[in-house]
Structure formats: C-alpha cells, structure tokens
N, C-alpha and C positions, 0 to 999 in steps of 0.2 A: 328403940322400938321400931319395928318394921311396920309401915303402914300399907295396908292392902285396900284396894278399892274393888268393888264389884263392877263388872261390865254393865254399862247402861243398855237395857234392852231397847230394841227398836219397836215402835208401835207398828203393828201389821193389821191389815184387813183380813179377818179370818173367815169371811164369807165363802172363800173358795176351798176351805178345808172340808174334808169329807164329814158327813153326818156322824159316822162312827167315831171318828177322831175327836170331835167335839163332845159327843155323848160320853166317851171314855174319860175325858178331862173332867166333865161335870160330875161323873160318878166318883172319880178320885177325890174331888173336893167336897163331895156331899157330906162327908163326916163332920165338916165344920159348921153345918147348918142344922139348926134345931127349930122346928121339925125339918127333917131332910127334904130336899127338893123332890127326890124320887118318890117320897111318900105322898106328895101333894099333886104330882102330875106325871104323865108319861114323858120321859126325857127325850125320846125320839121325836114325838110330836112337838114338844117344846122347841127343840133345835130346828125342826122343819119350819115352824112358824117364824122363829127369829130369822132364819135364812131368807124366807120369802118376804117378810114384812118389816124387818128390823135392820139394825146395824150391829155387826159383831167385830170387835177390835180386841187385840191382845198382843202377846209376844210369844216367841219360840225360845226354847232352851238350847243349850249347846248341841244336843242330839236331834234338834228340829222337832221335838215334842212340844205340844202346846204348854206354855208355862204360865200364862195368865189369859183371862177372858173377861170381857165385859160385853154384855148384849143388852140392847135397848131398842125401843121403838121411837122413831122420829116421826111424830104425827104431822100430817099434811096441814099446814096452817091455812092454806087457801081454801081447801074443800072441807076443812074441819073433820077429816077422816082420821080415825084412830083405831089401833088394834090392841 
C-alpha cells in the first residue's frame, strides 16, 4: 500500500487579498451554507467590514487561489469596542 500525505497548508494573513478575490471564494463556498450567506448579506460589504475591523486568515492552494478562509472580529478588550 502506497501512503500519500496531503501537503500541510501554511496559515496566511488574507487581509491583503483583493476584495474581489475574497468575495469570489465566499461565493464558491456559499452552496455549503443553509441559508446562504449571500441571501443574508451583501458579500462585498461583509468583506469590506471584515477587512476594516476584523482578522482574515486562511490558506492558498497550489495555483495561489484562496483555499480556506476564516474571518472574525477581535474585540478591543480595553475600550470594550466591538463590531
């Protein structure tokens, strides 16, 4: 039996990715969400807000396309500000 292993993706800061690239990835993954993310919000505005006030991490595939994405808000504990 030949054992194969998948390459370990490196975690990357996706905040420098273009808005269009991130929106395209979310659109591609949207079919896995019920209800869809696009049905609940404007994806361009959502990505803009995450880029401005959140943290976006993920990985790239072999062709440098976005392969994974996690976006979240890191609330400011000192000022109690949240988005």
